[in-house]
N, C-alpha and C positions, 0 to 999 in steps of 0.2 A: 885271400884268406877271408873266411866268414867272420862276422861280428860275434863275439862271445858274450853271453849273458851271465853275469855273476850276481847271484842273490846274496846279499850281505845281511845276516842276522846278528844281533848282539844282545847281551844282558837279558837272558831269559829268566834268571832268578827263580829257578824251579825249587819248590818246597817239598818236604817229606810228604809221603802219601797221606791224604786226608786234611792237609793244612793249606790255608790260603795265604798268599803273600800280603802282608800288612792287614790281614784279617778280611780282605775283600776281593782280592784278585786271584783268579784261577790261572796261574802262570803256565801250567801244563796245557790247558785249553787254548791259551793264547799262542803258545809255541806251535801246537798242532794246526791252529788256524793259519798261522803265518806260513807253515810248510805246505799246507793245501793251497794257499794263495800263490805260492811260488810256482805252482804248476802252470798258471796262466802265462808265465813269462818264459816257459821252456828253458830252464836254466842249464847251462853247461857245467856249472859247479855252484854249490851253496857253501858259504863260509860263515862260521860262527865265532865272533871275536870276544869270547870270555864271559865270565860270570854266568856259567851254566847253572850253577847252584846258587841258592840264597843263603848266605852266612854259613857256608860249609855243610849244608844239608846233604845227607847220604843218598844222593840221587843219580850219581854218575853212571852206575851200571844200567839203570833204567833208561837214562838219557841216551846212552850208546846204542841200546836196542832200538829206541825210537828212531834215531838217526839211520841205523841200518835198514829199518823198515822203509823209511822215506827215500833212501838211496835207491832201493828197488823201484819204488813208485815213480820217482822223478827221473830215474835212469842216469844219474850223475853222482859224483862223489860229494860228500858233506865233510868239510875240513874244519876242525875246531882247535882253538887254543884256549888256555885257561885265563881266568881273571882273578881279581883279588878276593873273590868270594869262593874260589875253588881251591881246596887243599892241595898241597904239593903232590904231584904225580897222580892226581885224580883223573886228569885227562890223559889216559894211559893207552895201552895197546888195543883196548876195545874200541877206541876212536881211530879215525884216520887210517882205515884199513886199506886204502888205495895209495898209501905213501910209497914213494920211491926210495927214500932213505930217512934216517933219523939222526939228529944232532946230539949234543952233549946232555940235553934233557929229553925225556920221553915225549914231551909235547912239541919239540923241535922237529918239524917234518918238511919234506920237499915233495910236492906234487907237480905234475905237468899236465895241463889241459890244452890239447891241440896246439902245443908250442908255447903256451903261457905258463911260466914257472910261478908257483905259489909257495912261499916260504913261511912256515909258522915259527914265531918266536914266543917264548914264555917270559913275560915281563913280571911274573911273580907277584910279590906284594900281598901275600895272603893275610887277611885281616888288617891290612894297611891301605891307606888311600893312594899312595904313590907307588909306582913300579920302577923296576930297574932291570937293565940288560947286563948280565955279568960278563966277565972277560972271556970265558970259554965259548959262550954264544956268539960274542962279537967276532972272535977269531974264526969260528965255524962259518958265520955269515960272510966274512971277508973272503974266505977260501972259496965258498960257493960262487961268489960274484966275479971271480976272476974269469969264469967262463960264461959268456952271455947266452941267454935263451933265445930261440927264434922270435918269439913275440915279446920278449922282455920279461920282467919279474914283478910280482906283487908281494908285499910283506903283510903278514897278519900278526897283530899283537893287540893286547887289551888296552893298554894305557896310551893315550895320544901323546906324541912327542911335540905337541904344541900346547900353548896355554888355552884354558877355557875362556870363553867370553863372559860367562856368568861369574860374578864375584864369589858366590858361594862354592864354586868348583875350583877356584884358584889354587894352584899348588898340588893338584891331585893327579897330574899326568905322569909322564915318564920323567924320572929324576935326572937321567943323563942323556938327553937328546943330542948333545954335541958329539958324543961318542958314536952314536948311530949315524949322524950326518956326515961325519968324517969317512965312514966306510961307504956310504951311498954315493959320495961324490964321484962322478964319472962312471958310475955303474949303469946297468940296464934296468934298474928299478924304476917303474913307472908310477907307483903309488903305494902308500901305506894305508891299510884298512884297519880301523880300530873301533872301540866302543867306549864304555866307562862313563861318559858324561850324560847318557840318557837324553841326548839331543842330536839331531842331524846337524852336520857342519862340514866345512871344507877349509883346509889351511895349507900351509907350505912349510916344510922343513928345509931351509936353504935350497929351494928349488924343486924339492920332491913333494908331489901332491900328497896331502893327508885327507882321507875320507873317513869321517866319523859317522857311524850309523846310529839312527835312533834305536830305541829298545823295543823288543816285543812285549816286555812285561809292563812297563809304564814309562812315561816321559815327563820331564820337568816342565813346569809352567813358567814361561819367560816373563810373565807379568807379575808373578808373585814376589813379595818382599824377601822370601827365603825359599829354599828348595822344598816343594810340596808335590804331592801326586796329582797328576791330571785325571780327567774323568774316565769312565769305563770304556770309551772308544779309543783311548790313547795307546794304541799298539801299532808299531810301524816296523818296516825294514827298508833297506835300500836296494836299488837295482843299478848295477854298473854295466854299461855296454862298452866292450873293449874291442877296438879295431886297430889297424896298423898305424893310424895317424892320431887317434884320440881316445880318451876315456870319458864317457858321459855318465853322470851320477844323478839319481833321482830318488827321494824318499817316497815310499809307497805305504798308504794306510792299509791296515788289515781289517777286513770286514768280519764282524762277529754276529752270530745268531742267524735267524732266518730272514727271509725277504720281508720288508715292511710295506704296508699299504701307503697310499699317497698322503693321507692325513698324518700318519706317524712320521713320514719323511719330512713333511712341512714343519711339524712340531720340533723335530730334531734340528732342522736347519735354523729355526728361530733360536733355540737354546744354544746352538754352537756359535751363532753370531753374538749373543749376549756374553758368552764365555770369553770372548776376545776383548771385552771392556777392561781397561787397566785396573789393577787392584786398588788404586787410590780413589777410584770413583765411588760415589755414595751408593750407586746401584750395584747390586750383587745378584748372582744367579745361583740357584741351588744345585 
């Protein structure tokens, strides 16, 4: 079996037309740049783990059309689940048009990519920090997993079922991870893909790998005393390579704008180095 390339996007935080995220970030341009960058890795599937909108903005119809456009350009499905910024049922039939079946919520989907089963879960939590998997979803998932897939399964959800490393993000993941862990025990699930924390990370839920994607919109600054926005180049996604024996995961930076000359590149490198100085230092960068 060939290695499958899974491009993992998350937390696009798309705003209503004409508006910038936090007044400075063109989230639509960043999403398009990430999807264009995905072409370089010849993905077999692209997954989007929630917060498609920012604060419930009415963008989902437009987002679904953009995903359909890039499904044609990339030649692969784009699978999406909602996050806590997405109103209930906003990730609807316009998304996930390659689904094989649907669960108790419209965003519950099953796809199969060359023997790899990908299961979408809706962890809800609209306008709340924490998410929750309700009983109907858990029963549906348990029923699905009674039959293993040829390459195993991946789960998509927005809220990580593991605690964040950053204190500012503590208590913002999945509220009932033990319920999920009980169902996954002994199953063919090889990994859980999620977002929400705006930081790349890897964890384990009682032996099941958890891959947390960075955000295409913005990512948090690990050196800051509290959650703040990173600079204009802070747009990332993850690439997972799945074969019969292993899953390899790597965060990938998204390039923005046009090609820079050597002097501009050198200047950016210097600024990037200074930006890594801890926040408590007297020296700061603009």
